C-alpha positions in Angstrom: 23.2 0.4 -17.4 23.6 -2.3 -14.4 25.2 -0.2 -11.2 26.0 -1.9 -8.0 25.4 0.4 -5.1 28.1 0.7 -2.2 28.6 -1.2 1.0 26.2 -0.4 4.3 27.7 2.1 5.8 26.1 1.2 9.0 25.3 3.4 11.7 24.7 6.7 8.6 21.9 8.6 10.0 18.1 8.8 7.3 17.7 11.7 5.8 14.5 13.7 6.5 12.4 14.0 3.8 9.2 15.5 2.6 7.6 13.9 -0.6 4.4 14.0 -2.4 2.7 9.6 -2.0 0.5 9.2 -5.4 -2.5 8.6 -2.8 -1.8 12.5 -2.2 -0.9 13.1 0.7 2.4 14.3 1.2 5.2 11.8 3.8 8.2 13.2 6.1 11.0 10.4 7.1 8.2 10.8 10.4 5.4 9.7 8.7 7.2 6.0 7.5 9.2 5.1 10.5 8.2 1.8 11.9 8.9 1.4 15.9 10.9 -1.5 15.3 12.6 -0.4 12.1 12.3 1.6 8.6 13.1 0.1 5.1 13.4 2.8 2.5 13.4 1.8 -1.1 14.5 3.3 -4.0 12.1 2.1 -6.9 10.4 3.5 -10.0 8.2 2.1 -12.9 10.5 0.8 -16.1 12.9 -1.0 -14.5 13.8 -4.1 -15.2 15.2 -5.7 -12.4 12.7 -3.3 -10.4 9.8 -5.4 -12.7 11.0 -9.0 -12.2 10.9 -9.0 -8.2 8.2 -6.0 -8.0 5.9 -8.9 -6.1 8.3 -9.9 -4.0 9.1 -6.7 -2.9 5.2 -6.5 -2.3 5.6 -9.8 -0.4 8.0 -8.1 1.4 7.2 -5.1 2.2 3.3 -6.9 3.7 4.9 -8.9 5.7 7.7 -6.3 7.0 5.2 -3.9 8.2 3.0 -6.5 10.0 6.3 -7.8 12.0 6.4 -2.9 13.1 8.7 -2.2 10.2 7.7 1.2 8.3 8.1 0.6 4.4 8.6 3.4 1.2 9.3 3.4 -2.2 10.7 6.4 -3.5 11.1 7.3 -7.7 13.7 9.6 -8.7 13.9 8.7 -12.0 14.0 11.9 -15.0 10.2 11.6 -16.0 11.1 14.1 -19.1 13.3 11.3 -20.3 11.3 8.5 -19.1 8.0 8.8 -19.0 7.0 5.6 -17.6 8.2 6.9 -14.2 6.0 9.7 -14.2 4.1 11.0 -10.8 0.9 10.1 -12.9 2.2 6.8 -14.2 3.7 5.8 -11.1 0.1 6.3 -9.0 -2.0 4.3 -11.4 0.4 1.4 -11.3 0.5 1.9 -7.0 -3.3 2.1 -7.3 -3.6 -0.9 -9.5 -0.8 -3.0 -8.0 -2.0 -2.0 -4.2 0.9 -0.8 -2.3 0.5 -1.4 0.6 3.4 1.5 1.7 3.5 5.5 0.4 5.3 5.2 -3.5 7.4 8.5 -3.0 7.7 11.3 -6.1 11.6 13.1 -5.8 10.9 15.1 -9.2 13.5 17.2 -8.1 16.2 14.1 -6.9 17.4 15.9 -3.6 15.8 13.0 -1.4 18.1 10.4 -4.0 21.5 12.4 -3.4 20.5 12.7 0.1 21.1 9.1 0.6 23.0 8.5 -2.1 21.4 5.8 -4.9 22.6 4.1 -7.1 20.4 2.1 -9.0 16.6 1.1 -8.7 16.1 -1.1 -6.9 18.6 -0.1 -4.2 17.8 -0.8 -0.6 18.3 1.6 3.2 16.9 -0.7 5.5 16.8 1.5 9.2 16.6 0.9 12.5 14.2 2.0 15.7 16.7 4.8 16.2 17.1 5.3 11.8 20.8 4.4 12.2 21.9 2.5 8.7 21.5 -1.4 9.3 21.2 -2.9 6.0 22.2 -1.7 2.3 21.9 -4.9 0.5 19.7 -6.9 -2.5 16.8 -7.9 -2.1 17.2 -11.9 -3.1 19.6 -13.3 -6.0 17.4 -12.3 -8.7 18.2 -10.1 -11.3 16.8 -8.7 -14.6 14.9 -12.0 -14.6 12.4 -12.6 -10.8 15.3 -16.2 -9.3 14.0 -19.2 -8.4 10.6 -19.1 -5.3 13.5 -20.6 -3.1 16.3 -18.3 -2.8 17.0 -17.0 0.1 15.0 -13.1 1.1 18.2 -10.8 1.2 15.9 -8.0 2.4 13.6 -9.6 4.7 15.7 -11.6 6.9 17.8 -9.2 7.6 15.1 -6.5 7.7 13.9 -9.2 10.1 16.5 -9.7 12.3 17.1 -5.4 12.4 13.7 -5.5 13.8 15.1 -8.3 16.4 17.9 -7.3 17.7 18.2 -3.7 16.0 21.4 -4.5 14.3 21.7 -6.0 10.6 23.8 -8.7 9.1 27.2 -8.5 9.5 27.0 -10.0 5.2 25.7 -8.1 3.1 25.5 -8.5 -0.9 25.0 -5.6 -2.8 22.0 -4.3 -5.0 21.9 -4.3 -8.9 20.2 -2.4 -10.6 19.7 0.0 -13.9 21.0 3.0 -12.4 19.2 6.5 -11.2 18.1 8.3 -14.7 19.8 11.8 -13.1 18.0 15.0 -14.4 20.8 16.0 -17.2 22.6 13.3 -17.8 20.9 11.5 -21.2 
């Protein structure tokens, strides 16, 4: 079922976390924060909305990281109900696609709840002070990737955050599959 997250709550502080990464590390918010901003993405392996734009997520993450924006992805889905989202499958996907950022596992779903994550993908863009500046979409794609010339909403917003510390006043929310909460099936 498609879900749309709420609009950006400007200045809201990023909740800290300590989560296992698919590369064997344990990562905290401080470990992934960048000097010019931080992008925390809630994604998963099986969501058709994520799969449709995964190559664009990787492209934008690489370019943002070059600008000094720290990037991490978190999967919080209930892997018992959605085995494609298990930690082993996350590890395989991150290796196969050479994720340039940590892919973190939120097994108890506490971090998704702390962030108020609603769907996959759900993007949280913070400035260098870890104040929220963007909670919008990647681009206008939905279950299928849109044309290549689509405006890169997330990239442009985070570029602005990296340059000015402020996100755009107008933001279009992301849309995707709802987080698969434990006990909700």
